N, C-alpha and C positions, 0 to 999 in steps of 0.2 A: 733232398733237393729243395723242399719247401723251407727247411731251416736256413739254408744258405741264401735263399731269396729274401727271407726276412732279415738275415744278417746284413745283406747288401743295403737294404733300406735303412737299417738302424746304424750302419757304418761301424759295426762291432762284431768281432769274431765270436761265434757261439761259445758258451761256457761248457765246462766238463759235464755239468749236470744236464744241460740241454742235449749234449751229445749222447749221454747215457739214456736219457728218456727216449730219444729218437731211435737209438739202436735197438731198443726193446720192441720196436715195431717193424724192423727191417729184416729181410731175409726170405729165401725161398721156403723155409720151414713155416712161414706165416701164411702160406697159400694152401688152401684145401681145394683140390681139384676133383671134380666128379666127371669122369669121361662118359658115363652113361647119360647124365643129364646135361652135359656140356656147360657146367657152371663153375664159377670160382667164388669161394668164400674166404674170409680172412680169420686167422686164429687170434689176432690181436686187434683191439679196438684202435682205430686211427691209421691202420695200414692202408696204403693206396698203391696202385700199379702205375709204373712209369715205363713205357715201352720204347723209350728213346734209343736204347741200345740195339734194337732189332727191327723196329717198325718200318724204316725206310728200306732195309734189305728185303724184308718180307714183301712189301708192296712192289718193289722192282721185279722180284721173281714172278709174282702173279701177272704183272704187265707183260713180261717176256713170254710167259705161257700163253697169254691171250693173243699176242702178236703171232706166235708160231702156229697157234690153232687156226688163225685166219689166213695162214699161208704166207706170212712175211718171210722173205728169203734171207733177210738180215736186218739188224737194227741195233741201236744203242739207247738204253734207258738211263736217265740221269735224274736222281732226286737228291737235291742238296749236296751234290758232290760224291754221293755213292752211285756207282755206275756198273752196269752189266752190258756186255756186247755179245752178240751172237750172229752166226751166219756170215753172209758175204759182207765185207767191209765196203766203204765208199769206192766208187769207180777209180781205178788207177792206183789203189792201195792194196798191199798184200795183207795188212792187219789193221785193226783198229788202233789208233794212236791217242793216248790219254796223257795229258800234262799234269804233273804233280806240283801243286803250289809250294813254294819254298818258305817254310815256316821260319827260316833263319833270317830272311830279308828284313833289314831295318829292325832287328830285335823281335821279329815275328809280329809286328803290329798289324792290326786290322786294316784292310784296304790295299795291302801290297799284292802284286800280281806276278811277281817273278816266278819263273818255272825252275824247279829243282832238277827235274829230269822228265823224260818222256818214256812212257811205257807202251809197248806194242803187244796187243792182246788178240787172242782168237778164242771165242767161246769161253769167256772168263769174266769175272766180276772184280771190282776193286773198291775198297772202302777206306776212308781215312778218318781217324779220330785225333783230336788234338786240343791244346789249350790256347792256340794262337788266334782263334776267332771268337771263342766264347769263354768268358772268365769273369770273376768277381774281383774287384780291387777294394781292399779295406786297409786303411792306414798305410797306403803306399805299397802293400804286398798284394801280389796277384795270386788268386786261387782258381784252380781249374774247375770247370763245370762237370768233369768226369770224377765221380766220387768213389773213394775207397770205403766200402760199407763198414769195414772193421775199424778204421781210424776215424771216419767221419769227415776227413779232409779230402780235398781234391788231390788227384794223383799229380806228383810233381817231378818225376824222373824223366819223363818223355814229353817233348814239345809236340811231336806228331807220330802217329802210327798208321802206316798204310798196309793193308792186307790185300793180297791177290789170291783169289780162290775161284772155285767152280760156280758157286751159288752166292748171290748177294747177301742172303740172310746170314750165312756162315761168316762171310767177310766182315759184315757189319758187327756181328756179335764178337768176333775175334779182335777187331780193332779196339773195341771198348775194353775187353778183358785184358789185352796186352798192355793197354795204357795204364791200367790199375796195377798189374803184376810187375811192371818194370822190365828193364832190359833182359836180365838173366832168366828170370822165371817166365817172362813173356815169350822170349825166343824158344825156350824149351817147350812151351805149349804149342807154338807154331810148328816146330820140327816134328811133333807127334802127329800132326795132321798130314795125311797123304797128299792132298791137293791144295795146300796153303803155303804162301810165302809172305815174308814181311820186309818192309823197309822202314827203319826207325830213325828218328832224329831226336837226340837227347835235348834236355832243356838248357836254357841259357846258364852260363855264358859259353859253354863248350859247343853246343849244337853239333854234336858228333853224328856222322852218318853211319848206320849199322844195317847190315842186310842179313837175311836168313840164307841158308846154304844154297838154295836154288833160285833166289830172286834175280840174279844177274841175267838170266836168260830172257827175262821180260823187259829189260832196260835197253833202249835204243842205243 
């Protein structure tokens, strides 16, 4: 992430040597966790933590827990587009209704507000990852902010990934993972999860809409 921020400022794609150096500091195997002391150490100098793939989902779940503990009969928590709904929906509604932004509108440019579809949820969470809001442009080429740690480049097969699940933290994590894995491997991962469904939009110029086997039941 830091390397691509520097690349954006320099207006130059990182070199193979820079990718190789950074990759030596990246990966879960660089974390040394001590469950007794509740500490995290790093096995490689220069390694840092980026919780962007799970932080919003974790926070949403904690907020829902707090609301339920205080006796809330129902509610919706939204942090940057990641959402979890629980309990009674708004008066006059049978379910919570969530609109998905259309990443295909006007080539997926920032600021577009067209709705691709409406989801109807009951006690569920929904999280979306994509390159249509956050990206880096270098030499006229757009690079996603969702990085494939193996290649060092932004994931490019999918414009957006929406995950519907029971908990926000799982939906948040899966949305990022599927974005990196791509259509085939990403859908395979979702189908392995008992309470997860996916709605995918492939990257330009096709912007093909793809759904997991059980996603249709959540679509209005």
